[in-house]
C-alpha positions as CSV (number, residue, x, y, z in Angstrom):
1,X,-9.8,-35.2,0.4
2,X,-11.3,-32.2,-1.0
3,X,-8.6,-30.5,-2.7
4,X,-10.0,-27.4,-4.0
5,X,-11.2,-26.7,-0.3
6,X,-7.7,-27.5,1.0
7,X,-6.2,-25.1,-1.6
8,X,-8.1,-21.9,-0.2
9,X,-7.6,-23.1,3.5
10,X,-3.8,-23.3,2.8
11,X,-4.0,-19.8,1.6
12,X,-6.1,-18.5,4.4
13,X,-3.4,-19.7,6.8
14,X,-0.7,-18.2,4.7
15,X,-2.1,-14.9,4.6
16,X,-2.7,-15.0,8.6
17,X,1.2,-16.2,8.7
18,X,2.1,-13.3,6.6
19,X,0.4,-10.7,8.8
20,X,1.6,-12.2,11.9
21,X,5.2,-12.0,10.6
22,X,5.6,-8.8,8.5
23,X,5.0,-5.0,9.3
24,X,5.2,-3.5,5.8
25,X,2.2,-3.7,3.4
26,X,3.7,-5.9,1.0
27,X,4.8,-8.3,3.5
28,X,1.5,-8.4,5.1
29,X,-0.3,-8.9,1.6
30,X,2.1,-11.5,0.6
31,X,3.5,-9.4,-2.1
32,X,7.2,-8.6,-3.0
33,X,7.7,-4.7,-2.3
34,X,8.3,-4.3,-6.2
35,X,5.1,-6.0,-7.1
36,X,3.0,-3.9,-4.7
37,X,4.6,-0.7,-5.9
38,X,3.9,-1.7,-9.7
39,X,0.2,-2.5,-8.7
40,X,-0.5,0.6,-6.8
41,X,0.9,2.8,-9.6
42,X,-1.4,1.1,-12.1
43,X,-4.3,1.5,-9.9
44,X,-3.5,5.1,-9.5
45,X,-3.1,5.5,-13.3
46,X,-6.7,3.8,-14.0
47,X,-8.2,5.8,-11.1
48,X,-7.0,9.3,-12.3
49,X,-7.8,8.4,-16.0
50,X,-11.2,7.5,-15.2
51,X,-13.8,10.0,-14.0
52,X,-16.2,7.5,-13.1
53,X,-14.0,6.2,-10.6
54,X,-13.0,9.8,-8.9
55,X,-16.8,10.4,-8.8
56,X,-17.7,7.4,-6.7
57,X,-17.9,7.8,-3.1
58,X,-18.4,4.6,-1.1
59,X,-15.9,2.0,-2.0
60,X,-15.4,-1.8,-1.0
61,X,-11.9,-3.1,-0.8
62,X,-12.3,-6.8,-0.9
63,X,-9.3,-8.5,0.3
64,X,-7.7,-5.4,1.5
65,X,-4.7,-6.8,3.4
66,X,-2.9,-4.1,5.0
67,X,-5.1,-1.3,3.5
68,X,-2.8,-0.1,1.0
69,X,-5.6,0.7,-1.6
70,X,-8.1,1.6,1.0
71,X,-6.0,4.4,2.3
72,X,-5.3,5.8,-1.2
73,X,-8.9,6.0,-1.8
74,X,-9.5,7.7,1.3
75,X,-7.0,10.2,0.5
76,X,-8.9,10.9,-2.7
77,X,-11.9,11.7,-0.8
78,X,-13.9,8.2,-0.7
79,X,-15.3,6.2,2.1
80,X,-14.2,3.1,2.2
81,X,-15.0,-0.6,3.8
82,X,-12.0,-2.8,3.9
83,X,-12.9,-6.6,4.0
84,X,-10.7,-9.5,4.4
85,X,-11.1,-13.0,5.9
86,X,-7.4,-12.7,7.7
87,X,-8.1,-11.0,11.2
88,X,-4.2,-10.5,11.8
89,X,-4.0,-8.4,8.3
90,X,-6.8,-6.2,9.6
91,X,-5.2,-5.6,12.9
92,X,-2.1,-4.5,11.2
93,X,-4.3,-2.3,8.8
94,X,-6.0,-0.5,11.5
95,X,-2.7,0.6,12.9
96,X,-1.6,2.2,9.8
97,X,-4.0,5.4,10.3
98,X,-7.1,6.4,8.4
99,X,-9.5,6.1,11.2
100,X,-12.4,6.6,8.8
101,X,-12.0,3.1,7.1
102,X,-14.4,0.7,8.5
103,X,-12.7,-2.8,8.7
104,X,-14.8,-6.1,8.2
105,X,-13.5,-9.7,8.6
106,X,-15.4,-11.6,6.0
107,X,-15.0,-13.8,3.0
108,X,-15.4,-12.4,-0.4
109,X,-17.5,-15.4,-1.7
110,X,-19.9,-14.2,1.0
111,X,-19.7,-10.6,1.6
112,X,-22.0,-9.9,4.4
113,X,-23.1,-6.2,3.5
114,X,-26.1,-4.8,1.8
115,X,-26.3,-5.6,-1.8
116,X,-25.8,-2.5,-4.3
117,X,-24.5,-0.2,-1.3
118,X,-21.3,0.7,-2.9
119,X,-20.4,2.8,-5.9
120,X,-17.2,1.0,-6.7
121,X,-15.2,-2.2,-5.4
122,X,-11.7,-3.3,-6.1
123,X,-10.3,-6.7,-5.3
124,X,-6.5,-7.0,-5.6
125,X,-4.3,-9.9,-4.6
126,X,-7.2,-12.3,-4.0
127,X,-8.2,-14.2,-7.3
128,X,-5.0,-16.2,-7.3
129,X,-5.7,-17.8,-3.6
130,X,-9.3,-18.9,-4.7
131,X,-10.4,-22.0,-6.4
132,X,-12.2,-20.0,-9.3
133,X,-13.2,-16.7,-9.9
134,X,-17.0,-17.4,-10.2
135,X,-18.3,-16.4,-6.6
136,X,-15.9,-13.5,-6.3
137,X,-17.0,-11.7,-9.6
138,X,-20.7,-12.4,-8.6
139,X,-20.3,-11.1,-5.0
140,X,-18.6,-7.9,-6.2
141,X,-21.1,-7.4,-8.9
142,X,-24.0,-7.5,-6.3
143,X,-22.1,-5.4,-3.8
144,X,-22.2,-2.3,-6.2
145,X,-25.2,-0.5,-7.3
146,X,-26.4,-0.1,-10.9
147,X,-23.8,2.2,-12.6
148,X,-21.0,1.4,-10.1
149,X,-17.6,-0.2,-11.0
150,X,-15.6,-2.9,-10.0
151,X,-11.8,-3.6,-10.8
152,X,-10.0,-6.9,-10.1
153,X,-6.4,-7.9,-10.7
154,X,-5.3,-11.5,-11.7
155,X,-2.1,-13.3,-12.3
156,X,-1.8,-13.9,-15.9
157,X,-2.2,-17.6,-17.1
158,X,-1.0,-16.8,-20.6
159,X,2.2,-15.1,-19.7
160,X,5.3,-16.9,-20.7
161,X,7.1,-17.6,-17.3
162,X,3.5,-18.7,-16.1
163,X,2.9,-21.1,-18.9
164,X,6.3,-22.6,-18.2
165,X,5.8,-23.0,-14.5
166,X,2.1,-24.5,-14.9
167,X,3.9,-27.2,-17.6
168,X,6.8,-27.6,-15.3
169,X,4.6,-28.6,-12.2
170,X,2.5,-31.1,-14.2
171,X,5.4,-32.8,-15.5
172,X,6.7,-33.1,-11.8
173,X,3.4,-33.8,-10.6
174,X,3.5,-30.9,-8.3
175,X,0.3,-29.2,-7.1
176,X,-0.2,-25.5,-8.2
177,X,0.6,-23.0,-5.5
178,X,-1.1,-20.2,-7.0
179,X,-4.1,-19.9,-9.4
180,X,-3.6,-18.2,-12.7
181,X,-6.5,-16.6,-14.4
182,X,-7.1,-15.9,-18.2
183,X,-8.4,-12.6,-19.6
184,X,-11.2,-14.4,-21.4
185,X,-12.7,-16.1,-18.5
186,X,-12.8,-12.9,-16.4
187,X,-14.4,-11.0,-19.2
188,X,-17.0,-13.9,-19.6
189,X,-17.6,-13.8,-15.9
190,X,-18.0,-9.9,-15.9
191,X,-20.7,-10.1,-18.7
192,X,-22.3,-13.0,-17.0
193,X,-23.0,-10.8,-14.0
194,X,-24.2,-7.9,-15.9
195,X,-21.0,-5.7,-16.2
196,X,-20.5,-3.7,-19.2
197,X,-17.8,-1.3,-20.4
198,X,-15.2,-4.0,-19.6
199,X,-11.7,-2.6,-20.1
200,X,-8.4,-4.3,-19.8
201,X,-5.1,-2.9,-18.4
202,X,-2.1,-5.3,-18.9
203,X,0.4,-5.1,-15.9
204,X,3.9,-6.2,-16.8
205,X,6.3,-6.6,-13.6
206,X,9.8,-7.4,-13.8
207,X,11.5,-9.5,-11.1
208,X,13.1,-7.5,-8.3
209,X,16.8,-7.9,-9.6
210,X,15.7,-6.0,-12.8
211,X,13.3,-3.5,-11.4
212,X,15.3,-0.8,-11.9
213,X,14.2,-1.0,-15.8
214,X,10.4,-1.4,-14.6
215,X,9.9,2.3,-15.7
216,X,10.6,1.3,-19.5
217,X,7.7,-1.0,-19.5
218,X,5.4,1.5,-17.8
219,X,6.1,4.1,-20.7
220,X,3.4,5.4,-23.0
221,X,5.0,3.7,-25.9
222,X,5.3,0.3,-23.9
223,X,1.4,0.7,-23.3
224,X,0.6,1.6,-27.0
225,X,2.3,-1.7,-27.9
226,X,0.5,-3.6,-25.5
227,X,-2.8,-2.0,-26.3
228,X,-2.3,-2.5,-30.2
229,X,-0.5,-5.8,-30.1
230,X,-2.4,-7.7,-27.5
231,X,-0.6,-10.8,-27.9
232,X,2.5,-9.0,-26.7
233,X,0.6,-8.0,-23.6
234,X,-0.7,-11.5,-22.8
235,X,2.7,-13.0,-23.5
236,X,4.8,-10.4,-21.3
237,X,2.5,-9.4,-18.7
238,X,2.9,-11.1,-15.1
239,X,-0.7,-9.8,-14.3
240,X,-3.6,-7.7,-15.7
241,X,-6.3,-5.4,-14.0
242,X,-9.8,-5.8,-15.7
243,X,-12.5,-3.3,-14.5
244,X,-16.2,-3.3,-15.6
245,X,-19.5,-1.2,-14.8
246,X,-22.7,-2.8,-13.5
247,X,-25.4,-2.3,-16.1
248,X,-28.1,0.3,-15.3
249,X,-31.4,-0.8,-14.7
250,X,-33.8,0.0,-17.6
251,X,-36.3,1.6,-15.3
252,X,-33.8,4.0,-13.6
253,X,-31.6,4.7,-16.6
């Protein structure tokens, strides 16, 4: 039995079930509403603080789910191709408006689009359902043109609750239901795929029952502590977002 392949097949079926059973963006994507809200706020913060993002017009939303991020980018004046391997998700996404978005059923590991076509690419809520990040980072890097940006989120493997869960499942001989990722590995893969100006954004997310206090860990003071004391971000952040720019060709720079 090929366990890695069965892991991805299991998640593909789960995403299809999420989309068939839910109508809201979070439910279709398999997130909690609070988790999706926190991620979207963080992405908007990154977007508005980076002129390189706002100047990019053609975007790929790989693993677009219900199209939450695709719609935001269109509202900012961008052109978007929303890609997802779950047809039910895309069918729900199409019903949510923004007719300018092009929807494409495809696997992020084999993006069936012209290499170097996009100015930017995002990939949220996908990495944890893949066997590894290698092919995804490579595919995204090839999808954008030199100078283009990619932005990926992942579940933080060094977060204290996630460390405990991983240890607990190993002790109980239970398979992992999600794949956690390390900042170091994603940084390595980005550099390996000719991505430079790599930037890390910690994404602490409180459990739903404590979400009323989420604003505290999103303040400038909290961000300052996470930036200047990275070990705090690493231990306390449920997720992280990492971005990078595809290196310019020497002859075209």
